N, C-alpha and C positions, 0 to 999 in steps of 0.2 A: 175627464176620459183617460187623459195621458196619466194623472195620477193614479187612476184605480188601475190601469194596465202595469204601471211602473210598481204598485204594491203587489200585485198578483204576481209578477216576476220575481219580485224579493222573496214573497212567500214561498213560491215554488223552488227557488235557490235555498232558503233556509230550512224548508221542512222536508222538500223531496230530496234535492242534490245533497247539501250539506249534511241532511239527517242520515241518507243512505251511506254516506261516507263514514260518520260518525259510528253508525250502527256496525258497519264493517270493521272499523277500528278497534271496538269494543268486543268483537268476537273473540272467544279464546277459551280457555279452561282454568278452572280454579282449585285451589288446594285448602283444605281446611274450612274452619266454620268461625263465625264472628269476627273478634278482634284478631284472630290467628289466620285469617283467610288470606290466602296469596293468590292474585289472579294475572295470568299471563295472557296477555292479549296480542293482537296483530300490531297494535298502535304501540304496545312497549316493545314488541320485537323491531318493528321499524324505527323507533327511537335509538334503541341498542345499537342497530345497524349504523344509523347515521353518525352516532357518538364514535364508534370503533372505526370508521372511515376517516372522520376527521382526526381521532387520535393517531391513526396509522400514517396519515399525511403530515403532521405536526412531528412525529417521532422520526419519521424519514427525513424532514427537513432539518431536525435538530442534529441528525447523525452526519448528514453531508456537511454541516455547517462546522461541527466540531473534528472531523476527520478531515477536512480539506488540506492541513498543513501537515499531516501525521505521516510518518514513513510506512512502508509496506508491512513491517513486522509489527510496530505499534498498532496500526490500523486494524489488522486482524486479532490482536488481542482486545482491543475496544470493542469490536464486533461481538467477541464472546460474552464481555460483560452487559453489553447494550441489549442482547437478545435476552438475558436472563430479566434485566431491568423492564425491558418492554413489556413481558408477560405480568409482571407485578403491577406495572400500569393499567394494563388492560383490565385486571382483576378490580383496581379501585375504581376505573371509570364504569365498569358495569355496576358496581355497588352505589355509586353517586347516582347513575341514571335511574335506577331501579327507585332510590330514595326520592329522587326527584319527581318520578311517577306516581308517588303516594303509597310506596311498598314500604312496609315497616321492615328495614334490612335487618334489625337487631333480631328478628325472630330467624331470619337465616343463619346469622352468626351463631345464635345459641343452640339451634338445631345442628348446625354443621360441626359445633365445639369439640365434641367428643371424635369427629371424624377427623379434624384437623390433629387432635393429640395423637390418635393413632398413627395417621399418616407421619407426623413428625417423629415419632419413636422408631416406626419402620423405615424412614427414609433420613435418618441421622447421618449416615454415612455419606448418603449423596449430597446433604446440604455440607457436611465438613468438606468435600470435594469441591463444591462450587465456591465456599469461601476461601479454600485454598487457592482455586484458580484465580479469584479476585485479587487476593494479596499477591500472587506471582506477576499478574498484569499491573497492578498499582505501583508497587515497589520495584519492578523491573529486573528481579533477582534471576530471572530465566529468559534467555532468547533462543530463537530458532538458530541452529547451528552450534550452540552450545554443547560441549564434551561434558558428561556428568558419568559418576560412578554410583552405583546403588546397589548394594547386597553383593558387592564383588563383580558386577557387571558393568561394563563400560560401553555407554552409547553415545552417538550424536543426537540431538534434538532435532526433530523435522517438523513437529506439528505441537502448538499449544491450544488445548480447548479449554472450556470453562470447567469442564468436570475431570477431563484426563489429559496426560501428556504423552506424546508418542515418541519413543527415540529408537533408532536401528544401531544394533551392536556390531560389534566387528566381524562376526559371522554371519551377518545379513539376517539377524532374525530382529523382529519390531518387539519393544517392551512397551506395554501400555501401563504408564502409571498414574494410579489415582493422584490427584493434587494434593490431598491432605498429608501424604508422604512428605512434600516440601516445607510444611509447617511444623511435622511432628517427628521426622527423622533426620538423622545426621546424612546428608547428600553432598560429594565431593564435585565441584564445579571447576574443571579444569581451565576453563577459558572465561570465567567470570570477569577477571581484571584485563587480561589480554591474551592472544592467541598463543603466546611463546610460553612453554613448559620446560623444565628441565628434567630429564631422565637419566637413569644410570645403568650401566652393565657391570655386574660384580665377579670377580674371578679371583681363585686363590692358586697361589703357586707355592712349590715346595720350599722348606726351610733349606737356607744356603744359597738359594738363587741371588742372582745379581739384581737388586732392587732397582738400581738405576736404569739397567737394560730394560726391565720389565715396564717401567715408566715410559721410556722413549718409544717401545713398541707399541704401548696403548694410545700415546699422544699421536704417534703416526697414523694409527688406524682412525682416530677420532677425525683428524684434519683431512684426510683423503675420503671420507665416507659421505656419499651421497644422501643429501636430506638433512643433514646436520648444518645448524648455523655457524657460520664462521666469527660472529660477533652476537653474543658474547662466547669468549674462546673456551673450547673444551679443556678440562682440566682432571687429573688423576689425584685420587686421595689414597693414601695408605691408611686404610681404614683399622686393622687390628692385627694383633698376634693370635690367629685362631689355634685350634687344638691340633690340627694336623696340616696347616696351611698359613702362608702369609697373606691377609685379605686386602685387595684393591679393589678400587671402584673406578670406572671410567664415567665421568660426569659430563654431559653435553646438553645442548638446547636445541629444541624443535619448534618449528612453527606449526605442525598437525601433528598432536600427540596421539590422534586418532589411530593413525598407521605406524605407531611407533614399534608395535610387536615385530613387524617386518623388518625394519631398520636394525633392532637389537638382535634378531637372529643372523643377519648379514654380518653384523659385526662379530658375533661370536663365532661365527664359521672363520672369519680373518684372523680372531685372536688365536685360535686353535691353530691354524695353519703357521702365524709367524712364530707362535712359541715352538712349535716342531722345528721350524728353520733353525732357531736360536737355542736350541736345546734346553729351553724353560719347560719343567714339568709341572703340570698340574696333577697334584696328588689326589688320591682317593682317601677317606677316613680311615685312620689306622688307631689300633688300641694295643697298648702294651699290657699283658697279663703277668704279674707277678705273684708266684706262689710261695708263701712263707710257712715253713713247718719246723717245730721245735726238734722233732729227731727224723733222720732220713729214713725212707722206706727201705726196708731190708729185701735182698732177693729172695729168701726163704718165704717171707712173708707173701710176696707177690705170687710164689708159686702155689701156696696154698690156696689164696683166694682164686686162682685160676681152677685149681682142681675142684673147688668147691663148686665154681659155676658148671663144670663139666657134670659133675653129679646130680 
């Protein structure tokens, strides 16, 4: 009796309960016929969900493990690359799970090959930006806070993403730079090696001016100007003999080249005031015109020309 009851319970579990579960799991929709048939069932969707949940857990654990000793800037860059890598891993997990469930994924790959080619051509700029972002992050050629110059615009980087980099200009405008520019264009990074940069203010004085006095005035202005580093010491160069002036440059060092236009403006005000006090002239461009003629113009000829114009 006990054995009969046990066999009945087993039969009920196998046929009724487990059979109902299998029937529920096999419920779904199918596409195609014969060998090309692809069936999407509730069981497959459940299996995909479990695989994605496990993958997400593993990826989050790896992210915490790899970034636990990273600094804030490097951690943000790693998150950008990790986000792109995570999507690729998700696609691979989905394909492997479907293959394990008995679905021929080569059919999916073949059917979507043309779509992938079209997307690749349409999104090639996007892929270039992503590759550029990965290079920026891996070789550390750019950091948040760096001062860069692109197409004559100077900006301070405040955000680096996988596809774009954002910088704020000196007039508080945001430049959004696609990352492929950093691998294909020439970009000046003022702070790649260190924060200190050398700047200069150029000025011309009239011929005949006391060059020693000009040099002393410029050096005095540099040593008393706020925002200029005392070490390395500022210096003056006699650059050239110009067409209309003696050309000088006042060279100095800054720890924040982002704000150098304001400092240069203050120095030009002071240079103009000191030159006026010491009677040093800043000339404007001059040109001498020489007229050479074999025979001089006669007064009578000039009169005839005037009479001809009046008539």
